[in-house]
C-alpha positions in Angstrom: -153.2 57.4 55.5 -154.6 57.7 52.0 -155.5 54.9 49.5 -152.3 55.7 47.5 -150.1 55.0 50.5 -152.0 51.7 51.1 -151.6 50.7 47.5 -147.8 51.2 47.7 -147.5 49.2 50.9 -149.7 46.4 49.5 -147.9 46.4 46.1 -144.4 46.8 47.5 -143.1 43.9 45.4 -143.8 46.1 42.3 -142.4 49.3 43.7 -138.9 50.7 44.1 -137.4 50.9 47.6 -137.6 54.7 47.4 -141.4 54.6 47.0 -141.7 52.0 49.7 -139.6 54.2 52.1 -141.8 57.2 51.5 -144.9 55.2 52.1 -143.5 53.6 55.2 -142.4 56.9 56.6 -145.8 58.4 55.9 -147.4 55.5 57.8 -145.2 56.1 60.8 -145.9 59.9 60.7 -149.7 59.4 60.4 -151.5 60.9 63.4 -153.7 57.9 63.8 -150.7 55.5 64.3 -151.1 54.0 67.8 -148.5 55.2 70.3 -147.5 51.6 71.0 -146.2 51.4 67.4 -143.9 54.4 67.5 -140.8 54.6 65.4 -138.5 52.8 67.8 -140.9 49.9 68.3 -141.4 49.5 64.6 -137.7 49.8 63.9 -137.0 47.1 66.5 -139.6 44.8 64.9 -138.1 45.3 61.4 -134.5 44.5 62.4 -133.4 41.1 61.0 -135.9 41.1 58.1 -135.1 41.2 54.4 -133.7 44.3 52.8 -137.1 45.3 51.4 -137.4 48.0 54.1 -133.7 48.5 54.5 -133.8 51.9 52.9 -136.4 53.0 55.4 -134.0 52.6 58.4 -132.0 55.7 57.6 -135.2 57.7 57.1 -136.7 56.6 60.4 -133.5 57.2 62.3 -133.1 60.7 60.8 
């Protein structure tokens, strides 16, 4: 994960949902992401939260 992706995730309140979705998907696809935090686990943790990451659901499920 590069610094630009980190900046998008940290500054998500100033970014569009599309940019946040791309950054979040890149985070999940990163080879250093622990196996315990796979796509299904993260998706389960995100269910019920605000719609900030709502647009990421369809990308993760695809």
